[in-house]
C-alpha positions as CSV (number, residue, x, y, z in Angstrom):
1,M,-16.4,69.8,43.1
2,R,-14.8,67.2,40.9
3,C,-14.3,67.5,37.1
4,G,-16.9,64.9,36.4
5,L,-19.5,66.8,38.4
6,L,-18.6,70.1,37.3
7,S,-18.9,69.1,33.4
8,K,-22.2,67.4,34.0
9,E,-23.4,70.7,35.4
10,I,-22.1,72.7,32.4
11,F,-23.7,70.2,29.9
12,R,-27.1,70.6,32.1
13,I,-27.0,74.3,31.4
14,A,-25.4,74.6,28.1
15,L,-27.6,72.1,26.0
16,P,-30.8,73.8,26.5
17,A,-29.1,77.2,25.9
18,I,-27.9,75.8,22.5
19,V,-31.4,74.5,21.5
20,S,-32.6,77.8,22.5
21,N,-30.0,79.9,20.6
22,V,-30.8,77.8,17.5
23,T,-34.5,78.2,18.0
24,V,-35.0,81.8,18.4
25,P,-33.7,82.8,14.8
26,L,-36.7,80.4,13.5
27,L,-39.2,83.2,14.7
28,G,-38.1,85.2,11.8
29,M,-37.2,82.4,9.3
30,V,-41.1,81.4,9.8
31,D,-42.1,85.0,8.6
32,V,-40.0,84.8,5.5
33,A,-41.5,81.0,4.6
34,I,-45.1,82.5,5.2
35,V,-44.6,85.4,2.9
36,G,-42.4,83.3,0.4
37,H,-45.1,83.1,-2.0
38,M,-46.5,86.7,-2.1
39,G,-43.6,88.3,-4.0
40,A,-40.0,89.7,-3.5
41,S,-41.1,92.7,-2.1
42,Y,-42.9,91.0,0.9
43,I,-39.8,88.9,1.4
44,G,-37.7,92.0,1.2
45,A,-39.7,93.8,3.5
46,I,-39.7,90.9,6.1
47,A,-35.8,90.7,6.0
48,V,-35.5,94.6,6.3
49,G,-38.1,94.8,9.1
50,G,-36.7,91.7,11.1
51,L,-33.0,93.1,10.8
52,V,-33.8,96.4,12.1
53,L,-35.9,94.8,14.9
54,N,-32.9,92.4,15.4
55,I,-30.6,95.3,15.7
56,I,-32.7,97.1,18.0
57,Y,-33.2,94.3,20.4
58,W,-29.5,93.1,20.1
59,I,-28.7,96.5,21.4
60,F,-30.8,96.4,24.6
61,G,-29.7,92.7,25.0
62,F,-27.5,94.0,27.6
63,L,-30.1,93.5,29.9
64,R,-30.1,89.7,29.7
65,A,-26.2,89.7,30.5
66,G,-26.5,92.3,33.3
67,T,-29.1,90.4,35.3
68,S,-27.7,86.8,34.9
69,G,-24.2,87.5,36.3
70,L,-25.4,89.9,39.4
71,T,-28.4,87.0,39.8
72,A,-26.0,84.2,39.9
73,Q,-23.9,85.9,42.6
74,A,-26.7,86.8,44.8
75,L,-27.8,83.0,44.4
76,G,-24.3,82.0,45.4
77,E,-24.4,84.2,48.3
78,N,-27.7,82.6,49.4
79,N,-29.6,86.0,49.5
80,S,-33.0,85.3,48.2
81,E,-34.0,89.1,48.6
82,K,-31.2,90.2,46.3
83,V,-32.2,87.6,44.0
84,K,-35.9,89.0,44.1
85,A,-34.5,92.6,43.9
86,Y,-32.1,92.0,40.7
87,F,-35.2,90.7,38.9
88,V,-37.2,93.7,39.9
89,R,-34.7,96.2,38.7
90,S,-34.2,94.2,35.7
91,A,-37.9,94.4,34.9
92,L,-38.0,97.9,35.6
93,F,-35.2,98.6,32.9
94,A,-37.2,96.3,30.7
95,G,-40.2,98.6,31.3
96,A,-38.4,101.8,30.6
97,I,-36.7,100.5,27.3
98,S,-40.1,99.5,26.1
99,V,-41.7,102.8,26.6
100,F,-38.7,104.3,25.1
101,L,-39.1,102.2,21.8
102,L,-43.0,102.5,21.8
103,L,-42.8,106.4,22.2
104,L,-39.9,106.7,19.5
105,H,-40.7,103.9,17.1
106,V,-41.9,106.1,14.3
107,P,-39.0,108.2,14.0
108,L,-36.6,105.4,14.8
109,G,-38.2,103.4,12.1
110,K,-37.7,106.2,9.6
111,L,-34.1,107.1,10.3
112,V,-33.1,103.2,10.1
113,F,-35.2,102.6,6.9
114,S,-33.5,105.7,5.2
115,L,-30.2,104.1,5.8
116,V,-31.3,100.9,4.4
117,G,-32.4,102.5,1.2
118,T,-35.1,100.2,0.0
119,S,-37.3,100.8,-2.8
120,S,-40.6,102.8,-2.0
121,E,-42.9,99.7,-2.2
122,I,-40.5,97.9,0.2
123,D,-40.4,100.5,2.2
124,S,-44.0,101.1,2.9
125,L,-44.5,97.3,3.6
126,T,-41.5,97.2,5.7
127,M,-42.9,100.3,7.9
128,T,-46.3,98.4,8.0
129,Y,-44.4,95.1,9.6
130,F,-42.2,97.3,11.9
131,R,-44.8,99.6,13.3
132,I,-46.9,96.3,14.0
133,C,-44.0,94.1,15.5
134,I,-42.7,97.0,17.5
135,W,-45.5,96.6,19.9
136,G,-43.8,93.3,21.0
137,A,-41.1,95.4,22.4
138,P,-42.5,94.8,26.2
139,A,-42.9,91.3,25.5
140,V,-39.2,91.2,24.0
141,M,-37.8,93.2,26.6
142,L,-39.4,91.6,29.5
143,T,-38.7,88.1,28.0
144,T,-34.8,89.1,27.8
145,A,-34.9,90.3,31.6
146,L,-36.6,86.9,32.7
147,T,-34.1,84.8,30.3
148,G,-31.0,86.6,32.3
149,W,-32.8,85.9,35.6
150,F,-33.2,82.3,34.6
151,I,-29.5,81.8,33.7
152,G,-28.8,83.3,36.7
153,M,-30.8,80.7,38.7
154,Q,-29.0,78.0,36.8
155,N,-32.0,77.2,34.5
156,T,-31.7,77.2,30.7
157,R,-34.5,74.8,30.2
158,I,-37.2,77.5,30.7
159,P,-35.7,80.0,28.1
160,M,-35.6,77.0,25.5
161,L,-39.3,76.0,26.5
162,V,-40.0,79.6,25.8
163,A,-38.3,79.5,22.4
164,I,-40.2,76.6,21.4
165,V,-43.4,77.7,22.4
166,Q,-43.1,80.9,20.3
167,N,-42.5,79.2,17.2
168,L,-45.3,76.6,18.1
169,V,-47.8,79.5,18.4
170,N,-46.2,81.6,15.7
171,I,-46.8,79.5,12.7
172,P,-50.5,78.5,12.9
173,V,-51.5,81.9,14.0
174,S,-49.6,83.7,11.2
175,L,-50.8,81.2,8.9
176,F,-54.4,81.5,10.1
177,L,-54.1,85.3,9.8
178,V,-52.5,85.5,6.5
179,Y,-54.3,82.8,4.4
180,C,-57.7,82.7,6.4
181,L,-58.2,86.3,6.9
182,G,-56.6,87.8,4.2
183,L,-54.2,89.9,6.3
184,K,-50.7,89.4,4.4
185,I,-47.8,91.1,6.0
186,D,-49.9,92.8,8.9
187,G,-51.0,89.0,9.6
188,V,-47.3,88.0,9.9
189,A,-46.6,90.8,12.2
190,F,-49.6,90.3,14.4
191,G,-48.7,86.4,14.3
192,T,-45.1,87.4,15.6
193,V,-46.2,89.7,18.2
194,I,-48.9,87.1,19.9
195,A,-46.3,84.6,19.9
196,Q,-44.0,87.0,21.7
197,Y,-46.8,87.9,24.4
198,V,-47.6,84.1,24.6
199,G,-43.7,83.2,25.4
200,L,-43.7,86.2,28.0
201,F,-46.7,84.4,29.8
202,I,-45.3,81.2,29.7
203,A,-42.0,82.5,31.1
204,L,-43.8,84.3,34.2
205,M,-46.0,81.0,34.9
206,L,-43.0,79.2,35.0
207,R,-41.2,81.6,37.1
208,Y,-44.2,81.6,39.6
209,K,-44.5,77.6,39.6
210,L,-40.8,76.6,39.8
211,F,-39.3,79.8,41.6
212,R,-42.4,80.6,44.0
213,S,-40.0,81.7,47.0
214,Y,-38.0,84.0,44.8
215,C,-41.4,85.8,43.6
216,G,-42.4,89.1,44.9
217,F,-40.9,92.2,46.3
218,P,-37.6,91.9,48.5
219,H,-38.0,92.6,52.1
220,G,-35.4,94.5,53.7
221,I,-34.0,95.7,50.5
222,S,-35.1,98.7,48.6
223,V,-35.7,97.8,44.9
224,I,-34.4,101.7,44.3
225,E,-31.1,101.5,46.2
226,W,-28.8,103.8,44.5
227,K,-25.6,101.8,45.1
228,E,-27.0,98.8,43.7
229,M,-28.9,100.5,40.9
230,R,-25.6,102.1,40.0
231,R,-23.8,98.9,40.0
232,F,-26.7,97.3,37.9
233,A,-26.7,100.2,35.5
234,N,-22.8,100.2,35.2
235,V,-22.7,96.3,34.1
236,N,-25.4,96.9,31.8
237,K,-23.6,100.2,30.5
238,D,-20.2,98.1,29.9
239,I,-22.2,95.3,28.2
240,F,-24.2,97.9,25.7
241,L,-20.9,99.6,24.8
242,R,-19.4,96.2,23.9
243,T,-22.5,95.3,22.0
244,I,-22.1,98.5,20.1
245,C,-18.4,97.4,19.1
246,L,-19.9,93.9,17.9
247,I,-22.6,95.7,15.9
248,A,-20.0,98.1,14.2
249,V,-18.0,95.1,13.2
250,T,-20.8,93.3,11.7
251,V,-22.1,96.2,10.0
252,F,-19.1,97.2,8.4
253,F,-18.3,93.4,7.8
254,T,-21.7,93.5,5.7
255,S,-21.2,97.0,4.1
256,V,-17.7,96.2,2.7
257,S,-19.0,93.1,1.5
258,A,-21.7,94.8,-0.4
259,R,-19.2,97.5,-1.8
260,Q,-17.3,94.3,-3.6
261,G,-20.5,93.5,-5.5
262,E,-23.4,91.3,-5.2
263,L,-21.4,87.9,-5.5
264,V,-18.8,88.8,-2.9
265,L,-21.9,89.6,-0.7
266,A,-23.7,86.7,-1.1
267,A,-20.7,84.6,-0.6
268,N,-20.0,86.0,2.6
269,T,-23.4,85.9,3.7
270,L,-23.3,82.2,3.1
271,L,-19.9,81.8,5.0
272,L,-21.2,83.7,7.9
273,Q,-23.9,81.0,8.4
274,L,-21.3,78.6,9.3
275,F,-19.6,81.1,11.9
276,Y,-23.4,81.6,13.6
277,F,-24.1,78.0,13.7
278,F,-20.7,77.9,15.6
279,S,-21.5,80.8,18.0
280,Y,-25.0,79.1,18.7
281,V,-23.2,76.3,20.3
282,M,-20.4,78.2,22.1
283,D,-23.1,80.7,23.3
284,G,-24.7,77.8,25.3
285,F,-21.3,77.2,27.0
286,A,-20.8,80.8,27.5
287,N,-24.4,80.7,29.3
288,S,-23.0,77.8,31.6
289,G,-19.9,79.9,32.1
290,E,-21.9,82.9,33.5
291,A,-24.2,81.1,35.5
292,I,-21.9,78.9,37.4
293,S,-19.1,81.3,37.9
294,G,-21.4,83.9,39.1
295,R,-22.9,81.4,41.6
296,M,-19.4,80.3,42.5
297,Y,-17.8,83.7,42.8
298,G,-20.9,84.7,44.9
299,A,-20.6,81.9,47.3
300,G,-16.7,82.8,47.6
301,H,-15.8,79.6,45.8
302,S,-12.5,80.9,44.1
303,A,-10.7,77.4,44.0
304,E,-13.8,75.8,42.2
305,L,-14.1,79.1,39.8
306,F,-10.5,78.2,38.4
307,L,-11.6,74.7,38.2
308,L,-14.6,75.7,36.1
309,S,-12.5,77.9,33.5
310,K,-10.4,75.0,33.0
311,T,-13.1,72.3,32.4
312,L,-14.8,74.9,30.4
313,F,-12.2,75.4,28.2
314,V,-11.4,71.7,27.9
315,W,-14.8,71.0,26.6
316,G,-14.7,74.6,24.5
317,M,-11.3,72.9,22.9
318,A,-13.2,69.7,22.0
319,V,-16.0,71.4,20.3
320,M,-13.4,73.6,18.5
321,L,-11.7,70.7,16.9
322,C,-14.9,69.2,16.2
323,F,-16.3,72.0,14.3
324,T,-13.2,72.7,12.5
325,L,-12.9,69.1,11.3
326,V,-16.7,69.2,10.0
327,Y,-15.9,72.4,8.2
328,L,-12.9,71.1,6.7
329,I,-14.6,67.7,5.6
330,A,-18.4,69.0,5.0
331,G,-18.4,72.7,4.8
332,I,-18.7,73.3,0.9
333,P,-21.3,70.5,0.6
334,F,-23.3,72.2,3.5
335,L,-23.2,75.7,1.3
336,S,-24.5,73.7,-1.5
337,L,-27.6,73.1,0.5
338,L,-28.2,77.0,1.1
339,T,-27.9,77.9,-2.4
340,N,-27.7,76.2,-6.1
341,K,-25.9,79.1,-7.7
342,G,-22.8,77.9,-9.0
343,K,-21.0,81.5,-9.3
344,V,-21.9,82.2,-5.8
345,L,-20.5,78.8,-4.5
346,N,-17.4,79.1,-6.6
347,V,-16.7,82.6,-5.0
348,A,-17.5,81.0,-1.5
349,A,-14.9,78.5,-2.1
350,D,-12.3,81.2,-2.8
351,Y,-12.6,82.5,0.9
352,Y,-13.4,79.3,2.5
353,I,-10.3,78.6,4.0
354,W,-11.0,81.2,6.2
355,V,-13.9,79.8,7.8
356,V,-12.1,76.8,8.7
357,F,-10.0,78.9,11.3
358,V,-13.2,80.4,12.9
359,P,-13.7,78.0,15.5
360,F,-9.8,78.2,16.7
361,A,-9.8,82.1,16.6
362,G,-13.1,82.7,18.3
363,F,-13.9,79.8,21.1
364,A,-11.9,81.8,23.6
365,A,-13.8,84.9,23.2
366,F,-17.3,83.2,23.5
367,L,-16.2,81.0,26.8
368,W,-14.3,84.1,28.4
369,D,-17.4,86.4,27.8
370,G,-19.6,84.1,29.9
371,I,-17.1,83.9,32.7
372,F,-16.6,87.7,32.8
373,I,-20.3,88.0,32.9
374,G,-20.6,85.8,35.6
375,L,-17.9,87.5,37.5
376,T,-19.5,91.0,36.5
377,M,-16.0,91.9,35.1
378,T,-17.8,93.7,32.5
379,A,-15.2,96.7,32.3
380,E,-12.5,94.3,31.1
381,M,-14.9,92.5,28.8
382,L,-15.6,95.9,27.3
383,L,-11.8,96.7,27.0
384,S,-11.3,93.3,25.3
385,A,-13.9,94.3,22.6
386,V,-12.8,97.8,21.8
387,I,-8.9,96.4,21.4
388,A,-10.4,93.7,19.0
389,T,-12.4,96.2,17.3
390,I,-9.3,98.6,16.8
391,I,-7.5,95.7,15.5
392,F,-10.2,94.7,12.9
393,F,-10.4,98.1,11.6
394,A,-6.7,98.7,11.3
395,G,-6.4,95.1,9.6
396,W,-8.9,96.2,6.8
397,Y,-7.3,99.6,6.5
398,L,-4.0,98.5,6.1
399,L,-4.5,95.4,4.1
400,G,-7.8,96.0,2.2
401,G,-6.4,97.4,-0.7
402,V,-4.2,94.5,-1.3
403,W,-6.1,91.5,-0.1
404,H,-9.7,92.6,-0.5
405,N,-12.2,90.1,0.6
406,H,-9.1,88.1,2.0
407,A,-8.3,91.0,4.1
408,L,-12.0,91.5,5.4
409,W,-11.9,88.0,6.5
410,F,-8.5,88.2,7.9
411,S,-9.4,91.4,10.1
412,F,-12.5,89.2,11.3
413,L,-10.5,86.3,12.6
414,M,-8.0,88.7,14.1
415,Y,-10.9,90.4,16.0
416,L,-12.5,87.2,17.3
417,L,-8.6,86.0,18.3
418,F,-7.6,89.0,20.2
419,R,-10.8,89.3,22.1
420,G,-10.1,85.9,23.5
421,L,-6.5,86.9,24.1
422,T,-7.2,90.1,25.8
423,Q,-9.3,88.4,28.1
424,T,-7.2,85.8,29.0
425,F,-4.5,88.3,29.7
426,L,-7.1,90.1,31.9
427,F,-8.4,87.2,33.7
428,K,-4.9,86.1,34.7
429,K,-4.3,89.6,35.9
430,R,-7.4,89.5,37.9
431,K,-6.4,86.4,39.5
432,N,-4.9,87.3,42.7
433,I,-7.9,89.4,43.7
434,L,-10.2,86.9,42.9
435,M,-8.3,84.6,45.3
436,E,-8.6,87.0,48.1
């Protein structure tokens, strides 16, 4: 496959994925906007409730990544029965996770909210929002499984469409429930749940319409085949533990920011928006990496696999340079669009230089994550995350007392950088095996 055709295929998968990545957070932003005029308690309840739900769903996000790589490999093998089987197994896992969340959502919610430590008024509103939204867990988990399956099938347009439809449904339904029926925070929560189930329905409908030959139960393959189930479970276990590392770094970053005062917390929160924006774009290219590499590996096209990694990194470096340039020129003005608080902007400016280096430090980790998922090199991906997490905490505890918030950002950049460097080393080490 020539570089030009490969580049076209990369962007065919990456661009819809980027749109989807940017669109997904809007579901929470819409909820905040709707209650924005009801008072600070409502805003706080939506923010805390949304954070808790996002963490829970992020923890179980391994379902998407685990499904995509294995499905792509089965597609590369031209084994339609395996493709069917991986979706059914993923759906079974999604169902089991949903039952777990629904059965334990009350004690789980109380535990998490006790750690957050909100006021009694916010706590009551937050619990109301959480107890309603958690009933969307089956829709979220099944949609997550479907998204992974679609990516494995080289299609990111359907997840993009689902994300857009969810927002188009959430806005009018929530507005109607809140302002016409007077349901307040209950209406916002119900609107979100309804949008999630509509998104699931659209995803299932499009799967049946566009991939009808891959629907139904597999023939000649047991869905509960222990060897394959064990492989599926091991892949998801590695990604789950790697996600725990990511969450540990993120939570610790926020916790240390908060301990340094509200100005530093606000400034770091603003600066992280630039990292998140970069991550949405790079995740799109990572989705390309996992879809195409999995298909190539399954088909036994090792030579094309290495061409893919080179082409993907060429485009990744181009995106990295563009983001670096934009952050150098327009980063501070962009932050002023997010807040008009002069003190917060001044503190953010003191640490802004670190954000300029985020694209350089982080682009390789995102790209390798995609390729490693496609190749189901999840044990190596977990190892790189563990090493990088240890470096992050070591950097903070060695330098935090001297550099303070500068040490926090330095440690975060080292975490991103060493994830990518470790994966580069592990991929080269695995090269000979992949070529066999």
